[in-house]
C-alpha positions in Angstrom: -20.1 -18.4 6.9 -16.9 -16.5 7.1 -16.9 -13.3 5.0 -14.1 -12.9 2.4 -11.2 -10.7 3.4 -11.7 -7.0 2.3 -9.0 -4.5 1.3 -9.1 -3.2 4.8 -8.5 -6.7 6.2 -5.5 -7.1 3.9 -4.2 -3.7 4.9 -4.3 -4.6 8.5 -2.5 -7.9 7.8 0.2 -6.2 5.8 0.8 -3.7 8.7 0.9 -6.6 11.1 3.5 -8.3 9.0 5.6 -5.2 9.0 5.3 -4.9 12.8 6.1 -8.6 13.3 9.3 -8.5 11.2 10.3 -5.2 12.7 10.2 -6.7 16.2 12.2 -9.7 14.9 14.7 -7.3 13.3 15.2 -5.5 16.6 16.2 -8.8 18.3 18.5 -9.7 15.3 20.0 -6.2 15.3 20.7 -6.5 19.0 22.5 -9.8 18.3 24.6 -8.0 15.7 25.5 -5.3 18.2 26.2 -7.6 21.1 28.4 -9.9 19.0 30.3 -7.0 17.5 29.2 -8.0 14.0 28.0 -4.5 13.0 30.8 -4.2 10.4 30.7 -7.9 9.4 29.6 -6.7 5.9 32.0 -3.8 5.2 30.0 -2.7 2.1 26.4 -2.1 1.2 24.1 -3.3 -0.4 26.5 -6.1 -1.3 28.5 -7.9 1.3 32.2 -8.3 0.6 31.4 -7.4 -3.0 28.9 -10.3 -3.3 25.1 -10.7 -3.2 25.6 -13.9 -1.1 28.6 -13.4 1.3 31.5 -15.8 1.3 32.3 -18.4 4.0 36.1 -18.1 3.7 38.5 -15.3 3.0 39.9 -17.1 -0.2 36.4 -16.8 -1.7 36.5 -13.0 -1.7 37.2 -11.4 -5.0 39.3 -8.3 -4.0 38.6 -6.8 -7.5 34.9 -6.4 -6.5 35.8 -4.4 -3.4 35.8 -0.6 -3.4 39.1 0.2 -1.7 38.4 3.9 -1.7 35.5 3.4 0.6 37.6 1.3 3.0 40.2 4.0 3.0 37.7 6.7 3.8 36.3 4.6 6.6 39.8 4.0 8.0 40.3 7.8 8.0 37.1 8.4 9.8 38.1 5.9 12.4 41.4 7.7 12.9 43.6 5.1 11.1 46.1 5.6 8.4 44.2 5.0 5.1 47.4 4.1 3.3 47.5 0.9 5.5 44.4 -0.4 3.7 45.6 -3.1 1.4 44.0 -6.3 0.0 45.9 -8.2 2.7 44.7 -6.1 5.6 41.1 -6.2 4.3 41.1 -10.0 3.9 42.7 -10.4 7.4 39.7 -8.6 8.9 37.2 -11.1 7.4 35.2 -12.9 10.1 32.7 -15.4 8.7 30.5 -15.4 11.9 30.3 -11.6 11.9 29.7 -11.5 8.2 26.8 -13.9 8.2 25.3 -12.5 11.4 25.1 -9.1 9.7 23.9 -10.6 6.4 21.0 -12.3 8.2 20.2 -9.0 9.8 19.9 -7.5 6.3 17.7 -10.5 5.1 15.2 -10.0 7.9 14.7 -6.4 6.8 13.6 -7.4 3.3 10.1 -8.6 4.3 9.6 -5.3 6.2 9.9 -3.4 2.9 7.8 -5.8 1.0 4.9 -5.8 3.5 5.1 -2.0 3.8 4.9 -1.6 0.1 1.9 -3.9 -0.1 0.2 -1.9 2.7 0.6 1.2 0.6 -1.0 -0.5 -2.4 -4.0 -1.7 -0.3 -4.4 1.7 1.3 -4.6 3.3 -2.1 -7.0 0.8 -3.7 -9.4 0.2 -0.8 -12.9 1.4 -1.3 -14.4 4.4 0.4 -14.2 3.7 4.2 -14.1 6.0 7.1 -10.6 7.2 8.0 -9.3 6.1 4.6 -7.1 9.2 4.6 -5.5 8.1 7.9 -4.8 4.6 6.5 -3.0 6.1 3.5 -1.0 8.5 5.7 0.1 5.7 8.0 1.1 3.4 5.1 3.0 6.0 3.1 4.8 7.5 6.2 5.7 4.1 7.4 7.3 3.2 4.0 9.2 6.5 4.0 10.6 5.8 7.5 11.6 2.3 6.4 13.4 3.8 3.4 15.1 6.4 5.5 16.2 3.8 8.1 17.5 1.6 5.3 19.6 4.5 4.1 20.8 5.1 7.6 21.8 1.5 7.9 24.1 2.0 5.0 25.5 5.2 6.6 26.1 3.2 9.9 28.2 0.7 7.9 30.2 3.4 6.1 30.6 5.7 9.1 32.1 3.0 11.3 29.2 3.1 13.8 29.4 6.9 14.1 27.7 8.4 17.2 24.3 10.0 16.6 23.3 7.9 13.6 22.6 4.9 15.7 20.4 6.8 18.1 18.5 8.4 15.3 18.2 5.0 13.7 16.6 3.7 16.9 14.3 6.7 17.4 12.9 6.2 13.8 12.3 2.5 14.6 10.3 3.5 17.7 8.3 6.0 15.6 7.6 3.3 13.1 6.4 0.9 15.8 4.0 3.6 17.0 2.7 4.3 13.5 2.2 0.6 12.8 0.3 -0.1 16.1 -1.9 2.9 15.4 -2.6 1.8 11.8 -3.5 -1.7 12.9 -5.7 -0.4 15.7 -7.8 2.0 13.6 -8.3 -0.8 11.0 -10.2 -2.9 13.6 -13.9 -3.3 12.9 -14.9 -4.6 16.4 -16.5 -2.1 18.8 -14.3 -1.1 21.6 -15.8 -1.2 25.1 -13.8 0.8 27.7 -14.4 1.7 31.3 -11.1 3.4 32.2 -10.7 6.7 34.0 -8.7 9.6 32.5 -6.2 9.1 35.4 -5.3 5.6 34.2 -5.0 6.8 30.5 -2.6 9.6 31.5 -0.5 7.3 33.6 -0.1 4.9 30.7 0.7 7.8 28.4 3.4 9.1 30.8 4.8 5.6 31.1 5.0 5.4 27.4 6.9 8.7 27.2 9.3 7.5 29.9 10.0 4.2 28.1 10.8 6.0 24.8 13.0 8.5 26.5 14.8 5.7 28.4 15.4 3.8 25.2 16.9 6.8 23.4 19.2 7.5 26.4 20.2 3.8 26.4 21.2 4.1 22.8 23.4 7.1 23.6 25.0 5.1 26.5 25.7 2.3 24.0 27.3 4.8 21.6 29.6 6.0 24.3 30.6 2.4 25.0 31.5 1.9 21.3 33.6 5.1 21.3 35.5 4.2 24.4 36.1 0.7 23.0 37.7 2.3 20.0 39.9 4.7 22.0 41.0 1.9 24.5 41.9 -0.8 22.0 43.9 -3.5 23.7 43.1 -2.3 27.2 41.2 -4.3 29.8 37.4 -3.5 29.5 37.0 -3.4 33.2 39.5 -0.6 33.4 37.7 1.9 31.1 34.0 0.9 31.3 33.8 2.6 34.7 34.2 5.9 32.8 30.7 5.6 31.5 29.3 5.3 35.0 30.5 8.8 35.7 28.7 10.5 32.8 25.5 12.5 33.3 23.6 10.6 30.6 24.4 7.2 32.3 23.4 8.5 35.7 20.1 9.9 34.4 19.5 6.7 32.4 20.0 4.6 35.5 17.7 6.7 37.7 15.1 7.0 35.0 14.4 3.3 35.2 12.9 3.8 38.7 10.4 6.3 37.3 9.3 3.6 34.8 8.9 1.0 37.5 6.8 3.4 39.7 4.6 4.5 36.8 4.0 0.9 35.7 3.0 -0.2 39.3 0.7 2.8 39.6 -1.0 2.0 36.3 -1.3 -1.7 37.3 -2.9 -0.8 40.7 -5.3 1.7 39.1 -6.3 -0.8 36.5 -6.9 -3.5 39.1 -9.1 -1.1 41.1 -11.1 -0.3 38.0 -11.4 -4.1 37.3 -9.8 -3.8 33.8 -8.8 -7.3 32.8 -6.9 -6.5 29.6 -3.9 -8.8 29.3 -1.7 -5.9 28.3 -1.8 -4.5 31.8 -0.2 -7.6 33.4 2.2 -8.0 30.5 3.2 -4.4 30.8 4.2 -4.7 34.4 6.0 -8.1 33.8 8.0 -6.5 31.0 9.0 -3.5 33.0 10.1 -5.6 36.0 12.1 -7.9 33.7 13.8 -4.9 32.1 14.7 -3.6 35.5 16.3 -7.0 36.5 18.2 -7.1 33.2 19.4 -3.5 33.7 20.7 -4.4 37.2 22.6 -7.4 35.7 24.1 -5.3 32.9 25.0 -2.4 35.3 26.2 -4.2 38.3 27.1 -7.8 37.4 28.4 -8.1 33.9 27.6 -7.2 30.3 26.3 -10.6 29.2 25.5 -10.6 25.4 22.3 -12.7 25.9 21.0 -10.2 28.5 21.9 -7.3 26.1 19.9 -8.9 23.3 16.9 -9.6 25.6 17.1 -6.1 27.1 16.9 -4.3 23.7 14.3 -6.7 22.3 12.1 -6.3 25.4 12.3 -2.5 25.1 10.8 -2.7 21.6 8.1 -5.1 22.9 7.4 -2.7 25.7 6.9 0.3 23.4 4.5 -1.8 21.3 2.6 -3.1 24.2 2.2 0.2 26.2 1.2 2.2 23.1 -1.3 -0.5 22.2 -2.7 -0.3 25.8 -2.9 3.5 25.5 -5.0 3.2 22.3 -7.2 0.6 24.1 -7.9 3.0 26.9 -7.7 6.4 25.1 -11.5 6.8 24.4 -11.8 7.6 28.1 -9.9 10.9 27.4 -13.0 12.2 25.5 -15.5 10.2 27.4 -16.6 8.4 24.3 -16.5 4.6 24.3 -17.1 4.3 20.6 -14.3 6.7 19.5 -12.2 4.0 17.9 -15.0 1.6 17.0 -15.6 3.4 13.6 -12.1 2.8 12.4 -12.9 -0.1 10.2 -16.5 0.6 9.3 -17.6 1.7 5.9 -18.7 5.3 5.5 
C-alpha cells in the first residue's frame, strides 16, 4: 500500500514545480529576446496600462500610461524625451511583441506560487534531519525569485541596460543550483555510488566552465543589443563583425572547446568505471548539441530558433551537470551514504 505523502514529499514536489517552470521560463525568455519583444510591454506590472494587454492600438487607454516613465526611458536610450507623445507611443505598439512578453510574465507566476508553497512546507514539516537546510533552500530561493522579479522590472524601465541582464541570468543559474540541491537532499532513497574523485572533480570543473560560459554569453548578447541601438538603420552584417573582435567574444568562443574536452573526459572516465547513470550520456549529448548550435550562430547566421534552443539547452545543461555532480559527490569523502540521510527522519 502506498504511504501518504509527507510534508517532505510535498516540499520536494513544490521545488520540482519551481524548477520545471523556471526551465520553461528560460525558453520563453529566450523567445522574447530572439524576437525582440523585450520591450513589448513598456510598463510593469501592468502592460500598456492594463492587466490583460490589448490586441490593437485603439484599445489602449493613453490616460492609463505613465508618460513620465516613457520620457525617462527615452532619455536613457539617448532620444529626445520631448518627442514622447501619445501618437509616438501608440505607433510603437506591436501586438505580437506585447503578447510574447505578456506570456513570459505569466509563466513566471507559478514559479512564485510554488516557491512560496515550498517555504510553507519547509516551515511546517516535522523534525527531520537537515530540516534547517530545507528551510534555507526554500527561503533563499524565494528571495532570489523576488529579486529577479524586481530586476525584470528594471530591465523594462532601463531599456535593456547592460549589466542588469547578465546579473539576471547569473541569479537564475544560482536559483537552478539551489533548487536541484534542495530536491536532491529531500530524497529518501539510499544513494549507491562507485565513482572516483577524479570523475567528481572533472564534472565539477565542467559545471564551472558551463556557468562561466553562460555568463560570458550573456555579456556578448548585451554587446549585440548595444551595437544594434547605435547602428539603427544599418545593415546588421556590417556591424556585427565588431563583436568578433572583442576579447569577451574571443574568450567565449574558445571557452567552448574546454567544455567539450571536459565533457568527453568525464564521459570516458564514467564509461571506464562502468557508471550507467543516464545523466552522463545526456551531459555529453547536450554539450555537443550546444557546440553545433554555437558554430551555426557564429559562422552561419543568427537564426532565432537556434538562439532559443541555445539558451534553453544551457539552462538544461546547468541543471543536468549539477545533478550529476550531486549524484557522484559522496566519492569526495569516500562515504556512499552521505546523501542517503537527506530525507530520513531524525
